[in-house]
Backbone bond lengths (Angstrom), bond angles and torsions (degrees), N, CA, C in turn:
res aa  C-N    CA-C-N  psi(-1)  N-CA   C-N-CA  omega(-1)  CA-C   N-CA-C  phi
1 X - - - 1.436 - - 1.505 110.85 -
2 X 1.307 117.04 136.71 1.468 120.57 176.72 1.511 109.80 -74.27
3 X 1.336 117.12 143.95 1.432 122.26 -178.89 1.556 106.47 -103.58
4 X 1.317 118.12 125.03 1.458 120.14 179.91 1.530 110.50 -64.66
5 X 1.335 114.34 151.40 1.471 121.38 176.64 1.521 108.52 -67.12
6 X 1.332 116.46 125.92 1.487 119.81 -179.19 1.529 113.04 -56.00
7 X 1.320 118.76 -34.68 1.460 121.31 178.66 1.562 110.59 -62.04
8 X 1.314 115.02 -42.98 1.467 120.72 179.25 1.531 109.67 -66.66
9 X 1.317 116.60 -40.96 1.451 121.82 179.31 1.518 110.71 -61.66
10 X 1.333 115.81 -46.94 1.484 119.40 176.50 1.518 112.58 -57.44
11 X 1.328 114.37 -43.33 1.476 118.71 -179.59 1.539 110.26 -63.80
12 X 1.324 116.92 -43.45 1.465 119.36 -179.97 1.523 112.14 -67.24
13 X 1.305 117.65 -37.65 1.485 120.10 178.70 1.518 110.57 -68.23
14 X 1.317 115.78 -39.16 1.472 119.74 176.33 1.533 111.34 -63.19
15 X 1.300 116.56 -42.95 1.464 120.86 178.58 1.522 111.33 -64.63
16 X 1.362 115.40 -41.14 1.441 121.13 179.18 1.533 109.44 -60.59
17 X 1.318 117.48 -48.55 1.451 122.74 -177.78 1.537 111.09 -63.92
18 X 1.320 116.43 -42.27 1.463 120.68 178.26 1.522 112.08 -61.93
19 X 1.329 116.63 -40.63 1.457 121.06 179.82 1.526 111.25 -69.84
20 X 1.326 116.84 -38.58 1.466 119.89 177.21 1.502 109.89 -61.56
21 X 1.324 117.55 -43.28 1.486 120.91 179.62 1.518 109.43 -65.52
22 X 1.345 118.17 -43.27 1.465 121.17 179.99 1.534 110.67 -61.55
23 X 1.313 116.08 -39.61 1.454 120.35 179.73 1.533 111.79 -69.15
24 X 1.314 116.30 -34.37 1.476 119.50 178.50 1.535 110.64 -69.95
25 X 1.320 114.19 -35.64 1.499 117.71 179.33 1.534 112.58 -74.91
26 X 1.327 115.05 -42.37 1.477 118.76 -179.25 1.523 108.76 -161.25
27 X 1.279 116.43 113.03 1.447 122.90 -178.44 1.524 110.64 -69.78
28 X 1.356 115.22 125.38 1.452 119.56 172.58 1.541 109.12 -130.97
29 X 1.303 117.97 145.02 1.464 121.01 179.30 1.519 113.95 -57.88
30 X 1.333 116.76 -39.82 1.459 121.63 179.99 1.514 112.34 -62.57
31 X 1.332 114.96 -47.13 1.463 120.87 179.11 1.547 111.09 -65.64
32 X 1.314 115.06 -36.81 1.485 119.18 177.95 1.515 111.01 -64.20
33 X 1.332 118.25 -41.50 1.484 122.28 176.70 1.520 110.18 -63.13
34 X 1.333 115.50 -45.52 1.480 118.53 -178.58 1.527 110.46 -65.25
35 X 1.333 117.13 -38.79 1.460 121.44 178.80 1.541 109.84 -62.28
36 X 1.317 115.45 -41.33 1.482 121.23 177.59 1.499 109.52 -62.55
37 X 1.339 119.14 -43.46 1.462 123.56 -179.62 1.530 110.62 -64.99
38 X 1.316 118.52 -42.96 1.454 122.93 -179.99 1.530 110.29 -66.08
39 X 1.340 114.54 -41.58 1.488 119.61 178.29 1.510 110.23 -62.66
40 X 1.307 117.45 -45.02 1.466 121.84 177.74 1.477 111.76 -59.21
41 X 1.324 116.26 -47.01 1.466 121.10 -179.85 1.514 113.06 -60.23
42 X 1.335 116.90 -43.41 1.450 120.53 176.19 1.545 110.97 -61.82
43 X 1.289 117.50 -41.63 1.468 121.71 178.75 1.523 109.86 -62.66
44 X 1.335 118.15 -42.30 1.462 120.49 178.54 1.530 111.20 -66.47
45 X 1.325 115.90 -42.15 1.443 119.55 -178.40 1.548 112.47 -60.06
46 X 1.321 115.29 -31.48 1.454 118.91 -175.97 1.546 112.78 -113.10
47 X 1.318 116.33 12.72 1.464 123.04 176.80 1.528 111.86 52.16
48 X 1.303 116.26 51.07 1.459 122.14 178.26 1.524 109.12 -125.28
49 X 1.295 115.11 165.12 1.485 118.84 176.06 1.520 110.23 -110.24
50 X 1.318 117.00 -0.91 1.483 123.30 -178.19 1.522 109.19 -123.23
51 X 1.303 115.09 133.76 1.498 119.77 177.12 1.522 109.47 -63.13
52 X 1.304 118.52 -35.11 1.439 121.35 -179.89 1.523 111.31 -64.63
53 X 1.336 117.41 -40.49 1.462 121.15 174.41 1.501 111.89 -65.87
54 X 1.313 116.89 -39.80 1.473 121.43 -178.93 1.540 108.84 -65.03
55 X 1.286 118.04 -42.81 1.474 121.40 178.98 1.546 110.04 -64.62
56 X 1.307 117.19 -41.33 1.441 120.06 179.39 1.535 110.79 -62.98
57 X 1.315 116.71 -41.62 1.479 121.70 177.32 1.516 110.90 -67.17
58 X 1.313 116.75 -38.69 1.457 120.00 177.88 1.514 112.00 -65.38
59 X 1.313 116.99 -41.85 1.466 121.96 175.73 1.519 110.88 -60.26
60 X 1.321 115.86 -45.30 1.481 121.73 179.39 1.536 110.90 -59.93
61 X 1.312 115.46 -43.86 1.467 120.97 179.84 1.512 110.48 -62.96
62 X 1.331 116.60 -46.75 1.481 119.06 -179.63 1.503 111.93 -67.24
63 X 1.334 118.74 -34.25 1.456 119.80 176.44 1.524 110.87 -68.43
64 X 1.302 119.28 -41.34 1.448 121.68 -179.84 1.527 111.11 -68.78
65 X 1.303 118.68 -37.97 1.480 121.97 176.58 1.485 110.09 -68.50
66 X 1.322 119.00 -35.93 1.466 121.31 179.09 1.520 112.09 -67.35
67 X 1.319 116.14 -34.52 1.468 119.62 178.72 1.519 110.03 -69.76
68 X 1.298 119.43 -41.02 1.481 120.90 -179.40 1.501 110.23 -68.33
69 X 1.354 118.56 -35.89 1.459 120.62 -179.96 1.519 111.51 -72.16
70 X 1.322 117.33 -34.41 1.459 119.36 -178.71 1.525 111.15 -84.57
71 X 1.327 118.01 -18.42 1.452 120.40 -179.57 1.525 110.96 -64.99
72 X 1.339 118.47 -30.67 1.444 122.47 178.66 1.512 109.01 -136.58
73 X 1.341 116.09 82.48 1.452 120.80 -171.74 1.536 112.87 -62.10
74 X 1.329 118.90 -22.35 1.480 118.85 -179.07 1.514 111.65 -92.85
75 X 1.362 115.53 -5.26 1.455 119.39 176.21 1.509 114.53 74.06
76 X 1.319 117.63 19.24 1.470 118.97 -176.75 1.527 112.91 -88.55
77 X 1.334 118.62 -22.92 1.450 122.61 176.96 1.520 112.94 54.33
78 X 1.289 117.54 26.27 1.451 121.89 176.48 1.530 113.06 73.92
79 X 1.317 118.78 12.11 1.472 120.68 -179.25 1.517 109.47 -95.99
80 X 1.295 115.32 142.80 1.435 120.77 178.14 1.525 110.25 -81.64
81 X 1.296 117.45 139.74 1.450 121.99 178.46 1.521 111.01 -87.27
82 X 1.338 117.36 -10.54 1.441 121.44 -178.03 1.534 109.55 -69.74
83 X 1.327 114.48 139.83 1.494 118.77 179.60 1.505 108.56 -105.45
């Protein structure tokens, strides 16, 4: 299975949250359509049929990527640069 780019996932989750807030404050047809599109895209990215499952998988992906990035802050991964 292909793993989505964490940067794209963050962007989609941010857009999803912003649209949910906008809809809660004032429902508009345009925002509702965009929210539906973003929800569908997240579901496709994570091979789910539920936006709740997609968000859970997105969160898990971002948490796992965050751990690997912070595990080696200098990005050396224990490899020697000497040739």
